[in-house]
N, C-alpha and C positions, 0 to 999 in steps of 0.2 A: 311578607305577607306573600306576593307574588308565587319566589321560591317555595313556600307554604304548600301553596295549588297545585304549582307543580310537580312539586315532591310526593302529594298525597296520591297525585293520580298514577304518579309514576310507580309505586310500591304496589297499586294493583294492577298492575301491565300496563295502562295507557301513556304512552308514549307519545302523544300525538300532539300537535297545533292545537290549539282549543277553536279557533277562528273559524276556518274549513266548515267545523259542524254546522255552522249558522249562516254562514255566509251566502250559502247559497239558494236559504229561504228569502230573503229582500231581493236579491240578484234574479231570483226564478219567479218572484210577484213581479218584477218594473217587468219584466216581458211577457208575462203572460197579459199584463193590464196593457202594454203597447199591441199585441195581437190582439187584443180584445176590445180594445179602441177602434183600432181599423175594423174590424170587422161589424160595429157597431155603425157602419156608417152602411151597411144593407140591413145588418139584425137590431134596432135600434134598441132594444133592451138589453148587452151587451157592453152598455158603456157602464152601466153598474156594474157590473161585473168588473169591469176593468177599473174601476172606483175602488170596489172591495180589496182589490188585490195590493193596488199602491196603499189602503189603510193596511196591511197588513208586510208591508214594507215595509211603512214608517210604524207599525209595532215593534217590529223586528232590527231594527237602524242602530237603537241604544246598544243593545247584547251584543250584535258583532260588531260597534265597532268597540267598545270596550273590552274585547276577547283581543278584537286588532292590536289595543296597544299593550294589552298585556303579552298577547307572541311577541307583539315586537319589541316588549322589554324582557323578554326571558331569554328568546332566540336571539335576538340581534342585540343585546345587551342596551336598547335603548340607541343607538349609535344613528344619525341623521344619516340618512342620504338621499338622493334623487328623488328615487323610488318610494322612499317612506313619506317624502316631503308631500307627494304626488299623491298619492294614497289619501294622504293624511286632508290634504285640501280637496281630491273628490268626492269623500266622504261627505263632506261639510256643504260640497255643493248639492249631491244629490241628495241631502238634508232639505235645502233651500229649495230643488228642485219638487220635492215630494210634499211640502206644506204647499207651495203656489201652486202644482198642478190640482192639489186634493181642495185649496179654495175656490179656484177654480173653478171645479168641476158644482162644489156644493153653492156656491153664488149662483149658479145657475144660465138660463140666456144667453151662455156662450158661447158664437162662431164655433164648431165643430172640426173646422179646419185648423183654428188654434189651439183648443185644446188638442188635437192630435196632434201639434206641434211640440207643445210640452210632454206630452206620453215619451216623442222622440227626443227631446233631450233628457230626458229620463235613461229611457234605453241606451242612449251613445255612453252616457256619463258609468252605467254599471257595465259594460262591454270595456271600456277602458281602464275603469278598474278592475274589475278582472283582466284584462293585459297584462296592466304593469303588477299583480299577484301572481301571474305567469311568470312573467319576468324577473320574481324575488325568489321565486322556488326555483327556477328552469335553468335560469341564467338565458 
């Protein structure tokens, strides 16, 4: 099935991995959320923007993770190495952090510094994932 997808795309000239085309959405949303949350200390309304960014990151997490697994199966033949394991673990950690941060925001009456720390954890996770992705591609 996986080969069928990649072969069909190659037949129309698309030979690139699928994962990178989506990965920028959750990663960018998490980064934007962090900066909106930081700015919300001065402009409180931006906290809602930060929350919506995390919701978008959460929505795009599943397809991004699935495409990452498909690319790994197709390009690396499913061979596990330390970088792949780290990416999978960090993807799961990110899901937990996204859900936790969204829960904290929705719960309300949370100290803004605690919430900012939660956004920082999300940011550090996607930065680590991006670094490891770069290591996989560029060595």
